[in-house]
C-alpha positions in Angstrom: 15.8 23.2 6.4 13.7 26.0 7.7 10.3 27.5 6.7 8.6 30.8 7.4 5.0 31.8 7.0 4.0 34.9 5.0 1.2 37.3 5.4 1.0 37.6 1.5 -2.4 36.5 0.3 -2.0 33.5 -2.0 1.2 32.3 -0.4 1.1 28.9 1.4 4.7 28.8 2.8 8.2 29.9 2.1 11.0 27.3 2.3 14.5 28.5 3.1 16.8 25.6 2.0 20.1 25.1 3.8 23.5 25.5 2.1 25.6 22.4 2.0 29.3 22.6 1.1 30.3 19.5 -1.0 34.0 20.4 -0.9 36.3 22.9 -2.7 33.7 25.6 -2.1 31.1 23.9 -4.2 27.7 24.6 -2.5 24.4 23.2 -3.1 20.9 24.5 -1.9 18.2 21.8 -1.7 14.7 23.3 -1.7 12.9 20.0 -2.4 12.1 17.6 -0.8 11.8 19.3 2.6 10.1 18.3 5.9 7.7 21.2 5.2 6.8 20.4 1.6 7.7 17.1 -0.2 6.6 17.9 -3.7 5.3 20.8 -5.8 3.2 19.2 -8.7 5.4 16.3 -10.1 8.6 18.0 -8.8 10.2 15.9 -6.1 13.7 17.3 -6.0 15.1 20.8 -6.6 18.8 21.6 -6.2 20.6 24.8 -6.9 24.3 24.0 -7.9 26.8 26.9 -7.1 27.6 29.5 -8.1 31.1 28.1 -7.9 34.5 29.0 -9.5 37.0 26.2 -10.1 40.8 26.7 -10.4 42.7 25.0 -13.2 42.7 21.3 -12.6 39.6 21.3 -10.5 35.9 20.7 -11.5 32.7 18.8 -10.8 33.0 15.0 -10.6 29.7 13.3 -9.9 30.6 9.6 -10.4 28.1 7.1 -12.1 25.0 6.6 -10.0 21.5 5.1 -10.7 18.0 6.5 -11.0 14.5 4.8 -11.3 11.0 6.2 -11.6 11.7 9.8 -12.5 13.0 12.2 -15.1 16.0 14.6 -14.4 16.2 18.1 -15.8 19.5 19.9 -15.9 19.5 23.5 -16.6 22.6 25.7 -16.4 22.8 29.4 -15.9 26.6 29.5 -16.2 29.4 27.0 -17.1 29.3 23.5 -18.7 28.8 19.9 -17.7 29.6 16.7 -19.6 26.8 14.2 -19.2 27.4 10.4 -19.8 24.8 7.7 -19.3 24.1 4.0 -19.6 22.1 4.4 -22.8 25.2 5.6 -24.5 24.7 9.5 -24.3 27.7 11.7 -24.3 26.4 15.3 -24.2 27.8 18.6 -23.0 25.3 21.0 -21.6 25.6 24.7 -21.6 23.5 27.7 -20.4 20.0 27.8 -21.8 20.0 24.2 -23.0 18.0 21.4 -21.5 19.0 17.8 -20.6 15.9 15.7 -20.1 16.8 12.2 -18.8 14.0 9.6 -18.3 15.2 7.0 -15.8 12.1 4.8 -16.0 13.1 1.3 -15.2 16.7 2.3 -14.5 19.5 4.4 -15.9 23.0 5.3 -14.7 24.8 8.6 -15.4 27.8 10.7 -14.5 28.2 14.5 -14.6 31.7 16.0 -14.8 33.4 19.2 -15.8 34.7 18.8 -19.4 38.4 18.1 -19.8 39.1 21.4 -21.6 37.3 23.5 -19.1 38.9 21.6 -16.2 42.4 22.4 -17.5 41.8 26.1 -17.5 39.4 26.4 -14.6 35.9 27.9 -14.9 32.5 28.5 -13.2 29.4 26.6 -12.7 25.9 27.7 -11.7 22.7 25.8 -12.4 19.6 23.9 -11.4 18.9 20.2 -11.2 15.4 18.9 -10.7 13.7 15.6 -10.6 10.2 15.0 -11.8 8.4 11.9 -10.6 6.8 9.8 -13.4 3.1 8.8 -13.4 2.6 5.2 -12.1 1.9 3.8 -15.6 5.2 5.4 -16.8 7.5 4.5 -13.9 8.9 1.5 -15.6 9.2 2.8 -19.2 12.5 2.3 -21.0 15.3 4.8 -20.1 16.1 7.6 -22.5 17.9 10.9 -22.9 16.9 13.9 -24.9 19.0 17.1 -25.3 17.5 20.4 -26.5 19.6 23.4 -27.7 18.8 26.8 -26.3 17.3 27.9 -29.6 14.6 25.3 -29.4 13.3 26.5 -26.0 10.5 29.0 -26.5 10.8 32.5 -24.9 8.6 35.5 -24.6 9.6 39.1 -23.6 7.4 42.0 -22.5 8.1 45.2 -20.5 11.3 44.1 -18.8 10.2 40.4 -18.2 11.7 37.5 -20.1 10.2 34.1 -19.7 11.9 31.0 -21.0 9.6 27.9 -20.9 11.9 24.9 -20.1 9.2 22.2 -19.8 5.4 22.2 -20.0 3.0 25.0 -20.9 2.6 28.5 -19.7 1.9 32.0 -20.9 0.7 30.7 -24.3 4.0 28.8 -24.9 4.6 25.1 -25.2 8.0 23.5 -24.6 9.3 20.9 -27.1 10.6 18.8 -24.1 8.3 15.7 -24.0 7.0 15.4 -20.5 4.8 12.6 -19.1 2.3 14.7 -16.9 0.9 18.2 -16.5 4.0 20.3 -15.6 5.5 23.8 -15.8 9.1 24.8 -15.4 10.2 28.3 -16.5 13.2 30.6 -16.2 11.9 34.2 -15.5 14.3 37.2 -15.7 13.0 40.5 -14.4 14.5 44.0 -14.8 14.2 46.4 -11.9 10.5 47.0 -11.4 9.3 44.6 -14.0 6.3 42.4 -13.2 5.1 38.9 -13.8 1.5 37.8 -13.3 1.4 34.3 -11.7 -1.5 32.5 -13.3 -3.7 29.7 -12.0 -3.2 27.5 -15.1 -1.5 24.7 -13.0 -2.9 23.4 -9.7 0.5 23.6 -7.7 3.1 26.3 -8.3 6.2 27.7 -6.6 8.9 30.1 -7.6 12.5 29.8 -6.5 14.3 33.1 -6.2 17.7 32.5 -7.9 18.8 36.0 -7.6 17.5 39.4 -6.4 14.3 40.1 -4.5 10.6 40.1 -5.4 7.4 41.5 -3.8 3.7 41.1 -4.5 1.9 44.1 -5.9 -0.3 45.8 -3.3 1.1 43.7 -0.4 3.8 44.2 2.2 6.8 41.9 2.5 9.0 40.3 0.0 11.0 37.2 -1.0 14.8 37.0 -1.2 17.5 35.0 -3.0 17.4 31.3 -2.1 13.7 31.2 -1.0 11.2 28.8 -2.4 7.8 30.5 -2.3 4.9 28.0 -2.6 1.5 29.4 -3.6 -2.0 28.3 -2.9 -3.9 26.6 -5.6 -6.0 29.1 -7.7 -4.0 32.2 -6.5 -3.4 34.8 -9.1 -1.0 37.5 -8.0 1.4 39.8 -9.6 5.1 39.6 -8.6 7.4 42.7 -9.0 11.2 42.7 -8.9 12.9 45.0 -6.4 16.0 45.5 -8.5 17.0 42.9 -11.1 15.7 39.4 -10.2 15.7 35.9 -11.6 13.1 33.2 -10.7 12.5 29.6 -11.5 8.8 28.7 -11.8 7.9 25.1 -11.0 4.6 23.3 -10.7 1.9 21.1 -12.3 -0.9 18.8 -11.2 0.0 16.6 -8.2 -0.3 12.8 -8.5 -3.2 11.0 -6.7 -0.7 8.5 -5.2 2.2 9.1 -2.9 5.9 8.5 -3.8 8.6 6.8 -2.0 12.1 8.2 -2.3 15.4 6.7 -1.2 18.7 8.2 -2.4 18.3 8.5 -6.2 15.3 6.2 -6.5 11.7 7.3 -6.7 8.7 5.0 -6.9 5.1 4.6 -5.9 6.1 1.1 -4.7 8.3 0.6 -1.7 9.2 -3.0 -2.9 10.5 -1.5 -6.1 12.8 0.8 -4.1 14.2 -2.2 -2.3 14.7 -4.0 -5.6 16.6 -1.1 -7.0 18.8 -1.0 -3.8 19.7 -4.7 -4.3 20.3 -4.2 -8.0 22.8 -1.4 -7.4 24.5 -3.3 -4.6 24.9 -6.1 -7.0 25.9 -3.9 -9.9 23.1 -5.2 -12.1 22.3 -1.8 -13.6 23.7 -1.2 -17.1 27.1 0.7 -16.8 28.1 4.0 -18.3 30.4 3.1 -21.2 34.0 4.0 -20.5 33.4 4.8 -16.8 34.7 2.4 -14.1 34.0 4.4 -10.9 30.6 4.5 -9.2 28.9 5.9 -6.0 28.1 3.1 -3.6 24.6 2.8 -2.1 24.4 4.8 1.1 23.1 3.2 4.3 20.1 5.4 5.2 16.8 5.0 7.0 13.9 3.4 5.4 12.4 5.1 2.3 10.3 8.2 3.0 6.9 8.3 1.4 5.8 11.7 0.1 2.0 12.0 -0.1 
């Protein structure tokens, strides 16, 4: 994980996530958490999955694994994933749709390529993010909500299309029920199109999914795979150099820090230890019909993110 500074006014830092190959050419870029920036608003985890192309008989196989203290957001740009979880959800997700899974006191889920797509081969490209829950919501009952693409609000103007996945921005409000101040948006820019980054939320960053952007009136630019973290209160105008696609993330930071270990997030280190023991002892509710699971990794002590 590396970071570079920027001379652009209003930019705090630029994070360059490393590329990890998980096998069969399936690559992941993890922009959050990093040693340079732990969280942006409530976002504590940001992964780009793919793009990947699977041959017939191949596909994604993320075996059942647990979460506590967070909500996961799965958003695809291409391909399809079958989600199954311990509250009984069985839901395919396709581009433009939103899976919002609240782990709360504990949930287990798997993510796999659907059988029909696995048989023929196909592609996969998407983002998976985790949002830490407020302390008074960390132990709520687990739940799962799926929203079709037509339910997610979109606005278009002069070559810029913004789809508001979660939260509020640009006069839009997402139907996805979040638990704290948040913004998560998919922004597609035609060549030369502009987007004004507003100061509506305290912390904000844009992840460049594809293409390149610059800031109007300032030298330098930001390329594919970079997470650009902005200073609070900064209002700047981004411009696409060629077609570009961005993910806007942010919101109000929590007053308390968060501990993270593997798939567990909590304001309490003791709660993390309990979750580890519960998974070792297989005391989490299982995913119906699934018998595999990912064992608890042996890692250093939980890291606390202020």
